[in-house]
Every structure is written in C-alpha cells, then in structure tokens.
DRENPA-367536 format. One record per residue (C-alpha): residue number from 1; z, x, y; chain. Coordinates in pm, 1 decimal, padded with zeros to 6 digits. Example, Ala and Ser with C-alpha at 12.3 -4.5 7.8 and 13.67 -1.06 7.14 Angstrom:
2
<pos = 1&up = 00780.0&east = 01230.0&north = -00450.0&unit = A>
<pos = 2&up = 00714.0&east = 01367.0&north = -00106.0&unit = A>
END
This chain:
258
<pos = 1&up = 03535.0&east = 03501.3&north = 04751.4&unit = A>
<pos = 2&up = 03679.9&east = 03818.1&north = 04886.0&unit = A>
<pos = 3&up = 03473.5&east = 04029.0&north = 05023.5&unit = A>
<pos = 4&up = 03492.4&east = 04414.3&north = 04874.0&unit = A>
<pos = 5&up = 03421.9&east = 04596.5&north = 05201.3&unit = A>
<pos = 6&up = 03532.9&east = 05017.5&north = 05240.6&unit = A>
<pos = 7&up = 03575.6&east = 05225.8&north = 05565.2&unit = A>
<pos = 8&up = 03392.0&east = 05556.5&north = 05512.7&unit = A>
<pos = 9&up = 03368.6&east = 05758.0&north = 05806.5&unit = A>
<pos = 10&up = 03085.3&east = 06105.8&north = 05807.8&unit = A>
<pos = 11&up = 03220.8&east = 06439.7&north = 05802.8&unit = A>
<pos = 12&up = 03296.3&east = 06617.5&north = 06188.1&unit = A>
<pos = 13&up = 03116.5&east = 06887.7&north = 06256.8&unit = A>
<pos = 14&up = 03395.4&east = 07113.4&north = 06248.2&unit = A>
<pos = 15&up = 03550.2&east = 06989.5&north = 05910.2&unit = A>
<pos = 16&up = 03579.6&east = 07327.9&north = 05818.2&unit = A>
<pos = 17&up = 03887.2&east = 07355.1&north = 06140.2&unit = A>
<pos = 18&up = 04103.1&east = 07049.6&north = 05983.7&unit = A>
<pos = 19&up = 04445.0&east = 07109.6&north = 05905.2&unit = A>
<pos = 20&up = 04603.7&east = 07288.6&north = 05612.7&unit = A>
<pos = 21&up = 05023.6&east = 07259.0&north = 05574.0&unit = A>
<pos = 22&up = 05113.0&east = 07318.3&north = 05156.7&unit = A>
<pos = 23&up = 04735.1&east = 07615.1&north = 05105.6&unit = A>
<pos = 24&up = 04615.4&east = 07880.3&north = 05163.3&unit = A>
<pos = 25&up = 04293.3&east = 07787.1&north = 05425.6&unit = A>
<pos = 26&up = 03958.1&east = 07830.8&north = 05229.6&unit = A>
<pos = 27&up = 03654.0&east = 07865.8&north = 05352.6&unit = A>
<pos = 28&up = 03483.7&east = 07519.5&north = 05369.3&unit = A>
<pos = 29&up = 03055.8&east = 07466.6&north = 05349.4&unit = A>
<pos = 30&up = 03071.6&east = 07161.9&north = 05509.2&unit = A>
<pos = 31&up = 02672.6&east = 07073.6&north = 05366.4&unit = A>
<pos = 32&up = 02869.9&east = 07053.8&north = 05073.7&unit = A>
<pos = 33&up = 03076.4&east = 06853.7&north = 05159.4&unit = A>
<pos = 34&up = 02885.9&east = 06636.3&north = 05342.3&unit = A>
<pos = 35&up = 02628.5&east = 06610.7&north = 05075.1&unit = A>
<pos = 36&up = 03002.1&east = 06571.3&north = 04877.6&unit = A>
<pos = 37&up = 03060.1&east = 06299.7&north = 05056.5&unit = A>
<pos = 38&up = 02676.0&east = 06119.5&north = 05069.6&unit = A>
<pos = 39&up = 02836.0&east = 06116.3&north = 04685.0&unit = A>
<pos = 40&up = 03158.7&east = 05965.2&north = 04689.0&unit = A>
<pos = 41&up = 03013.8&east = 05668.7&north = 04895.4&unit = A>
<pos = 42&up = 02740.4&east = 05622.5&north = 04668.5&unit = A>
<pos = 43&up = 02958.5&east = 05576.5&north = 04355.2&unit = A>
<pos = 44&up = 03199.7&east = 05340.4&north = 04597.9&unit = A>
<pos = 45&up = 02848.6&east = 05134.1&north = 04688.7&unit = A>
<pos = 46&up = 02715.9&east = 05172.9&north = 04293.6&unit = A>
<pos = 47&up = 03064.9&east = 05006.8&north = 04144.4&unit = A>
<pos = 48&up = 03071.7&east = 04666.7&north = 04462.2&unit = A>
<pos = 49&up = 03165.2&east = 04832.1&north = 04782.9&unit = A>
<pos = 50&up = 03030.2&east = 04725.0&north = 05039.0&unit = A>
<pos = 51&up = 03099.7&east = 05123.9&north = 05253.7&unit = A>
<pos = 52&up = 03116.4&east = 05029.2&north = 05652.0&unit = A>
<pos = 53&up = 03058.8&east = 05349.6&north = 05813.5&unit = A>
<pos = 54&up = 03344.4&east = 05407.1&north = 06149.6&unit = A>
<pos = 55&up = 03227.1&east = 05559.0&north = 06451.7&unit = A>
<pos = 56&up = 03241.1&east = 05928.8&north = 06381.4&unit = A>
<pos = 57&up = 03468.3&east = 06206.0&north = 06563.0&unit = A>
<pos = 58&up = 03272.6&east = 06529.0&north = 06641.7&unit = A>
<pos = 59&up = 03564.3&east = 06637.8&north = 06800.7&unit = A>
<pos = 60&up = 03817.5&east = 06627.9&north = 06550.1&unit = A>
<pos = 61&up = 03770.1&east = 06793.1&north = 06241.7&unit = A>
<pos = 62&up = 04001.6&east = 06607.4&north = 06003.9&unit = A>
<pos = 63&up = 03813.9&east = 06270.6&north = 06096.2&unit = A>
<pos = 64&up = 03653.5&east = 06262.6&north = 05761.0&unit = A>
<pos = 65&up = 03976.1&east = 06124.5&north = 05563.6&unit = A>
<pos = 66&up = 03973.3&east = 05777.6&north = 05736.1&unit = A>
<pos = 67&up = 04346.5&east = 05619.9&north = 05516.5&unit = A>
<pos = 68&up = 04525.7&east = 05850.3&north = 05750.5&unit = A>
<pos = 69&up = 04455.8&east = 05619.0&north = 06039.9&unit = A>
<pos = 70&up = 04551.9&east = 05319.5&north = 05905.0&unit = A>
<pos = 71&up = 04733.5&east = 05019.1&north = 05624.4&unit = A>
<pos = 72&up = 04590.7&east = 04741.1&north = 05558.6&unit = A>
<pos = 73&up = 04824.9&east = 04448.6&north = 05377.8&unit = A>
<pos = 74&up = 04632.5&east = 04154.1&north = 05335.2&unit = A>
<pos = 75&up = 04401.5&east = 04078.5&north = 05607.7&unit = A>
<pos = 76&up = 04667.0&east = 04240.1&north = 05848.4&unit = A>
<pos = 77&up = 04631.7&east = 04627.1&north = 05939.5&unit = A>
<pos = 78&up = 04807.2&east = 04870.3&north = 06124.7&unit = A>
<pos = 79&up = 04700.1&east = 05099.8&north = 06366.5&unit = A>
<pos = 80&up = 04908.8&east = 05434.5&north = 06280.5&unit = A>
<pos = 81&up = 05016.2&east = 05745.5&north = 06472.8&unit = A>
<pos = 82&up = 04937.9&east = 06012.8&north = 06329.9&unit = A>
<pos = 83&up = 05195.7&east = 06296.2&north = 06231.6&unit = A>
<pos = 84&up = 04973.3&east = 06593.4&north = 06318.5&unit = A>
<pos = 85&up = 04878.2&east = 06525.0&north = 06748.1&unit = A>
<pos = 86&up = 04541.1&east = 06658.1&north = 06686.4&unit = A>
<pos = 87&up = 04459.6&east = 06322.2&north = 06469.1&unit = A>
<pos = 88&up = 04566.5&east = 06102.0&north = 06734.5&unit = A>
<pos = 89&up = 04178.9&east = 06048.0&north = 06865.3&unit = A>
<pos = 90&up = 04018.6&east = 05914.0&north = 06528.2&unit = A>
<pos = 91&up = 04231.1&east = 05573.3&north = 06559.2&unit = A>
<pos = 92&up = 04032.0&east = 05436.2&north = 06810.2&unit = A>
<pos = 93&up = 03681.6&east = 05356.0&north = 06655.0&unit = A>
<pos = 94&up = 03917.3&east = 05244.6&north = 06276.2&unit = A>
<pos = 95&up = 04065.4&east = 04988.4&north = 06524.8&unit = A>
<pos = 96&up = 03743.0&east = 04913.8&north = 06678.0&unit = A>
<pos = 97&up = 03631.5&east = 04875.0&north = 06326.3&unit = A>
<pos = 98&up = 03923.3&east = 04642.0&north = 06158.4&unit = A>
<pos = 99&up = 03892.4&east = 04391.5&north = 06412.2&unit = A>
<pos = 100&up = 03438.7&east = 04327.7&north = 06380.5&unit = A>
<pos = 101&up = 03640.7&east = 04245.0&north = 06002.0&unit = A>
<pos = 102&up = 03845.7&east = 04011.7&north = 06119.0&unit = A>
<pos = 103&up = 04168.1&east = 04181.9&north = 06094.0&unit = A>
<pos = 104&up = 04489.1&east = 04111.2&north = 06231.2&unit = A>
<pos = 105&up = 04597.7&east = 04432.3&north = 06419.4&unit = A>
<pos = 106&up = 04926.9&east = 04617.1&north = 06512.8&unit = A>
<pos = 107&up = 05032.6&east = 04952.1&north = 06576.7&unit = A>
<pos = 108&up = 05303.2&east = 05209.7&north = 06501.5&unit = A>
<pos = 109&up = 05455.9&east = 05334.8&north = 06870.8&unit = A>
<pos = 110&up = 05635.2&east = 05639.6&north = 06944.1&unit = A>
<pos = 111&up = 05883.8&east = 05759.2&north = 06883.0&unit = A>
<pos = 112&up = 05744.1&east = 05612.7&north = 06553.1&unit = A>
<pos = 113&up = 05462.8&east = 05833.5&north = 06390.8&unit = A>
<pos = 114&up = 05322.9&east = 05705.9&north = 06040.3&unit = A>
<pos = 115&up = 04984.8&east = 05862.4&north = 05847.6&unit = A>
<pos = 116&up = 04771.6&east = 05614.7&north = 05605.3&unit = A>
<pos = 117&up = 04809.3&east = 05891.1&north = 05354.4&unit = A>
<pos = 118&up = 05230.5&east = 05860.0&north = 05309.2&unit = A>
<pos = 119&up = 05210.3&east = 05460.0&north = 05179.0&unit = A>
<pos = 120&up = 05134.8&east = 05384.6&north = 04832.9&unit = A>
<pos = 121&up = 05015.9&east = 05042.3&north = 04754.9&unit = A>
<pos = 122&up = 05128.6&east = 04881.6&north = 04435.0&unit = A>
<pos = 123&up = 05132.7&east = 04531.0&north = 04426.6&unit = A>
<pos = 124&up = 05330.7&east = 04368.0&north = 04694.2&unit = A>
<pos = 125&up = 05551.8&east = 04710.1&north = 04665.2&unit = A>
<pos = 126&up = 05477.2&east = 04975.3&north = 04908.6&unit = A>
<pos = 127&up = 05600.9&east = 05309.3&north = 04858.5&unit = A>
<pos = 128&up = 05561.7&east = 05473.3&north = 05252.8&unit = A>
<pos = 129&up = 05692.8&east = 05903.4&north = 05200.2&unit = A>
<pos = 130&up = 05976.9&east = 05996.1&north = 05434.6&unit = A>
<pos = 131&up = 05872.6&east = 06360.9&north = 05526.8&unit = A>
<pos = 132&up = 05642.6&east = 06559.0&north = 05717.7&unit = A>
<pos = 133&up = 05359.9&east = 06368.7&north = 05928.9&unit = A>
<pos = 134&up = 05533.4&east = 06051.2&north = 05920.6&unit = A>
<pos = 135&up = 05922.4&east = 05940.3&north = 06071.6&unit = A>
<pos = 136&up = 06183.2&east = 05744.0&north = 05976.2&unit = A>
<pos = 137&up = 06101.2&east = 05525.8&north = 06320.6&unit = A>
<pos = 138&up = 05716.9&east = 05503.8&north = 06170.6&unit = A>
<pos = 139&up = 05896.0&east = 05348.4&north = 05822.8&unit = A>
<pos = 140&up = 06069.7&east = 05103.5&north = 05983.1&unit = A>
<pos = 141&up = 05773.1&east = 05026.7&north = 06215.8&unit = A>
<pos = 142&up = 05556.4&east = 04996.3&north = 05952.4&unit = A>
<pos = 143&up = 05821.7&east = 04751.9&north = 05735.5&unit = A>
<pos = 144&up = 05874.3&east = 04525.2&north = 06096.7&unit = A>
<pos = 145&up = 05514.4&east = 04418.8&north = 06024.6&unit = A>
<pos = 146&up = 05473.4&east = 04370.3&north = 05643.9&unit = A>
<pos = 147&up = 05775.1&east = 04242.2&north = 05493.2&unit = A>
<pos = 148&up = 05699.1&east = 03917.8&north = 05669.3&unit = A>
<pos = 149&up = 05455.7&east = 03887.9&north = 05501.3&unit = A>
<pos = 150&up = 05625.0&east = 03935.0&north = 05146.5&unit = A>
<pos = 151&up = 05561.4&east = 04337.4&north = 05070.1&unit = A>
<pos = 152&up = 05815.4&east = 04552.6&north = 04967.2&unit = A>
<pos = 153&up = 05900.4&east = 04817.0&north = 05131.2&unit = A>
<pos = 154&up = 06038.0&east = 05157.9&north = 04979.0&unit = A>
<pos = 155&up = 06063.0&east = 05467.0&north = 05165.3&unit = A>
<pos = 156&up = 06093.8&east = 05808.0&north = 04928.2&unit = A>
<pos = 157&up = 06087.7&east = 06146.6&north = 05060.5&unit = A>
<pos = 158&up = 05835.1&east = 06354.5&north = 04997.3&unit = A>
<pos = 159&up = 05848.7&east = 06797.5&north = 05048.7&unit = A>
<pos = 160&up = 05664.1&east = 06902.1&north = 04834.3&unit = A>
<pos = 161&up = 05282.8&east = 06839.7&north = 04973.3&unit = A>
<pos = 162&up = 05094.4&east = 06675.9&north = 05281.0&unit = A>
<pos = 163&up = 05170.6&east = 06355.1&north = 05197.6&unit = A>
<pos = 164&up = 05260.5&east = 06035.7&north = 04965.8&unit = A>
<pos = 165&up = 04951.0&east = 05956.0&north = 04798.1&unit = A>
<pos = 166&up = 04850.4&east = 06352.4&north = 04729.8&unit = A>
<pos = 167&up = 05135.4&east = 06328.3&north = 04496.1&unit = A>
<pos = 168&up = 05117.3&east = 06058.4&north = 04398.4&unit = A>
<pos = 169&up = 04854.9&east = 05682.3&north = 04300.4&unit = A>
<pos = 170&up = 04842.1&east = 05398.6&north = 04092.8&unit = A>
<pos = 171&up = 04671.9&east = 05223.4&north = 03799.8&unit = A>
<pos = 172&up = 04633.3&east = 04867.9&north = 03838.4&unit = A>
<pos = 173&up = 04906.7&east = 04747.2&north = 03630.5&unit = A>
<pos = 174&up = 05173.8&east = 04925.7&north = 03842.6&unit = A>
<pos = 175&up = 05206.6&east = 05229.6&north = 03698.1&unit = A>
<pos = 176&up = 05227.6&east = 05532.1&north = 03910.8&unit = A>
<pos = 177&up = 05054.1&east = 05883.8&north = 03835.2&unit = A>
<pos = 178&up = 05164.6&east = 06191.9&north = 03911.8&unit = A>
<pos = 179&up = 05200.4&east = 06519.0&north = 03902.6&unit = A>
<pos = 180&up = 05528.5&east = 06640.5&north = 03845.5&unit = A>
<pos = 181&up = 05577.3&east = 06965.6&north = 04061.7&unit = A>
<pos = 182&up = 05465.0&east = 06799.6&north = 04367.9&unit = A>
<pos = 183&up = 05677.0&east = 06437.8&north = 04327.0&unit = A>
<pos = 184&up = 06009.3&east = 06484.9&north = 04490.5&unit = A>
<pos = 185&up = 06199.1&east = 06250.3&north = 04290.0&unit = A>
<pos = 186&up = 05970.6&east = 06069.6&north = 04061.0&unit = A>
<pos = 187&up = 06316.5&east = 05849.7&north = 03920.2&unit = A>
<pos = 188&up = 06171.9&east = 05594.4&north = 04240.4&unit = A>
<pos = 189&up = 05848.0&east = 05526.5&north = 04013.2&unit = A>
<pos = 190&up = 05923.1&east = 05297.5&north = 03695.3&unit = A>
<pos = 191&up = 05642.1&east = 05342.5&north = 03464.8&unit = A>
<pos = 192&up = 05604.5&east = 05686.8&north = 03577.5&unit = A>
<pos = 193&up = 05266.6&east = 05852.9&north = 03391.8&unit = A>
<pos = 194&up = 05371.9&east = 06259.7&north = 03474.6&unit = A>
<pos = 195&up = 04899.4&east = 06363.1&north = 03448.9&unit = A>
<pos = 196&up = 04827.6&east = 06774.6&north = 03399.5&unit = A>
<pos = 197&up = 04627.7&east = 06838.9&north = 03691.5&unit = A>
<pos = 198&up = 04673.4&east = 06804.8&north = 04059.2&unit = A>
<pos = 199&up = 04381.5&east = 06640.9&north = 04130.6&unit = A>
<pos = 200&up = 04449.7&east = 06376.1&north = 03825.7&unit = A>
<pos = 201&up = 04751.3&east = 06196.6&north = 03998.3&unit = A>
<pos = 202&up = 04475.8&east = 06076.7&north = 04252.6&unit = A>
<pos = 203&up = 04308.3&east = 05732.1&north = 04177.1&unit = A>
<pos = 204&up = 04046.7&east = 05475.7&north = 04315.4&unit = A>
<pos = 205&up = 04096.2&east = 05130.3&north = 04165.0&unit = A>
<pos = 206&up = 03699.3&east = 05015.1&north = 04140.0&unit = A>
<pos = 207&up = 03835.1&east = 04711.4&north = 03999.9&unit = A>
<pos = 208&up = 03760.4&east = 04578.2&north = 03642.0&unit = A>
<pos = 209&up = 04029.5&east = 04848.5&north = 03560.5&unit = A>
<pos = 210&up = 03763.4&east = 05156.5&north = 03615.5&unit = A>
<pos = 211&up = 03868.5&east = 05429.3&north = 03858.5&unit = A>
<pos = 212&up = 03732.8&east = 05704.9&north = 04048.1&unit = A>
<pos = 213&up = 03830.8&east = 06043.0&north = 04006.4&unit = A>
<pos = 214&up = 03811.7&east = 06407.9&north = 04151.9&unit = A>
<pos = 215&up = 03524.1&east = 06576.3&north = 03867.3&unit = A>
<pos = 216&up = 03785.5&east = 06853.6&north = 03894.2&unit = A>
<pos = 217&up = 04176.2&east = 06693.4&north = 03753.3&unit = A>
<pos = 218&up = 03907.1&east = 06690.8&north = 03352.3&unit = A>
<pos = 219&up = 04197.1&east = 06685.8&north = 03137.1&unit = A>
<pos = 220&up = 04342.1&east = 06336.8&north = 03318.4&unit = A>
<pos = 221&up = 04032.6&east = 06167.3&north = 03274.5&unit = A>
<pos = 222&up = 04052.3&east = 06239.9&north = 02951.9&unit = A>
<pos = 223&up = 04373.8&east = 06095.6&north = 02971.8&unit = A>
<pos = 224&up = 04340.0&east = 05757.2&north = 03117.5&unit = A>
<pos = 225&up = 04019.1&east = 05778.5&north = 02929.1&unit = A>
<pos = 226&up = 04176.1&east = 05735.3&north = 02609.9&unit = A>
<pos = 227&up = 04466.3&east = 05463.6&north = 02742.1&unit = A>
<pos = 228&up = 04077.5&east = 05190.5&north = 02805.7&unit = A>
<pos = 229&up = 04029.2&east = 05310.1&north = 03173.5&unit = A>
<pos = 230&up = 03661.8&east = 05342.4&north = 03244.3&unit = A>
<pos = 231&up = 03667.3&east = 05674.3&north = 03433.9&unit = A>
<pos = 232&up = 03443.5&east = 05716.1&north = 03761.3&unit = A>
<pos = 233&up = 03408.8&east = 06124.1&north = 03851.8&unit = A>
<pos = 234&up = 03278.8&east = 06242.7&north = 04176.1&unit = A>
<pos = 235&up = 03313.9&east = 06648.9&north = 04270.6&unit = A>
<pos = 236&up = 03561.0&east = 06675.3&north = 04660.8&unit = A>
<pos = 237&up = 03635.6&east = 06980.2&north = 04630.2&unit = A>
<pos = 238&up = 03558.9&east = 07075.5&north = 05023.4&unit = A>
<pos = 239&up = 03778.3&east = 06864.4&north = 05082.3&unit = A>
<pos = 240&up = 04064.8&east = 06903.1&north = 04811.9&unit = A>
<pos = 241&up = 04016.5&east = 07267.8&north = 05067.1&unit = A>
<pos = 242&up = 04154.9&east = 07089.4&north = 05296.1&unit = A>
<pos = 243&up = 04453.6&east = 06913.8&north = 05076.4&unit = A>
<pos = 244&up = 04199.1&east = 06590.9&north = 05119.5&unit = A>
<pos = 245&up = 04230.0&east = 06372.4&north = 04783.9&unit = A>
<pos = 246&up = 03978.7&east = 05989.5&north = 04675.9&unit = A>
<pos = 247&up = 04178.8&east = 05805.6&north = 04859.5&unit = A>
<pos = 248&up = 04169.7&east = 06016.6&north = 05179.3&unit = A>
<pos = 249&up = 03804.9&east = 05987.4&north = 05266.9&unit = A>
<pos = 250&up = 03826.6&east = 05539.0&north = 05238.7&unit = A>
<pos = 251&up = 04062.2&east = 05232.4&north = 05336.0&unit = A>
<pos = 252&up = 04020.2&east = 04955.5&north = 05073.2&unit = A>
<pos = 253&up = 04022.1&east = 04634.7&north = 05217.8&unit = A>
<pos = 254&up = 04015.2&east = 04362.4&north = 04886.3&unit = A>
<pos = 255&up = 04122.7&east = 04090.7&north = 05060.8&unit = A>
<pos = 256&up = 03869.1&east = 03974.9&north = 05334.7&unit = A>
<pos = 257&up = 03796.4&east = 03635.6&north = 05330.9&unit = A>
<pos = 258&up = 03409.7&east = 03609.5&north = 05506.9&unit = A>
END
C-alpha cells in the first residue's frame, strides 16, 4: 500500500518579511504563526499523514510555503525554479528530502520559472497557472517531464492572485472550487463550483472524503459539509497575511510505496 507522507517546513524567524504581491502588507505575529503551523501539522498527523520536516531555511522568509519548491506526480519530483529570485535558495533542502524518500528527481532550468502553488492536480490533469511566478518556459518543461508519465497538462491564465491555487483547488471527484473574483476563466474548469469566500477556494484532501480548510471560510465549510464532506478547519491567519493558504504549507505525497 502507498504511504501518505507530507513534507512540511518550520517557519523562518524572518517570516514577517515574506513577500506580498496582491494584498496590502499586515503585521505578522511570528510566534502565533509557529503555533498555527504546529496545529496544521498535527491536523495532518491526526488524519493518517506522516509529516516529514524539511531542513529549515531561516534566512528565507517564505520558506514555510514548501509547496512552491516541488511538484509531485506519482513518484516523480520536479524541483521548481521560483519566479521570485529571493526564494530560489529554498529548493535545495526539499530536493534532499524527496531524494531520501526514493523519488525520481527532475528540475526546472533557466529560463524557466515555476512555483508549485501554480500547479493544481485533478486526477491525471495538471492545471498550470501562467502568471507572475510561472512562465511559458516553465510550463513547457513541466509538460516535458510529466506528459510521458500519463499526465494531461493544461495551462491557464492567472492574473488576479499570486498562484493558481490561490484561486482554485479541487475536490476528490475533480470538482474545482473557486472564488469567482479571483478566477480568470472559470469556464476552463469542468465541474466548477463557486464558493462564497476567498479562503473557501483552498482545500487539502486528507483522504476518505475529509477536507482540510482554513477557519476563515465558515460559509464554504458549511456548503461543503452540506454536500457530504467532512471538513476539518485550522486557523492560519498569519500565513494568510502573506498570501498563504492550507495547500502551500505542505507537499502531500500519496503514491510512494515503502
């Protein structure tokens, strides 16, 4: 049986210096953020995930957003080349972690840029956001790595938010959730479900129909509960001040056999 593992990375002491692009900067409480990160990791463990802590990068304020450094498809890891140059030092520790887990490792090379938050997996379809952090060369390189493995790669525009997964994520049946003001072209996603809150567009699939969501989207949590999902909520307010969401704080590896 495949083992459910999740890569996580402890917040940097410099977290409050993290990048903001589409929102106004707010003061970040770093101690509260650490408490929230620990509660997030515990929520993963409570639902059967083994958390694997990547070596911290204390000099990289955004390094807690570990999802941006690698894209996983089956047991193949694609190490990204972040569009934000200040984030490129974050990838080495993640590369070491996935290599230790026995993953096959590939890389995005210059002039390509790609951040993992721009890649939404729905079954074997990989939607890739083409926007401020991921360029056309990055999309082409991702396609070259994953299409031979059976993936279908669909590039979609992103202009209203930081990453594609800042705007949309997918339910277990492939339905794509999104907050309409943040989605460039909802019609690109079959089975699109509009949600009433910005943070409601972000879910982590914990397994067995259970979804992890931010506590800041109670209306969406009620909507998804009414649709038959079990919803688990966590407070990630300090990370949301840095355009973070529940998906960015871990890399879920579902298809590794150990």
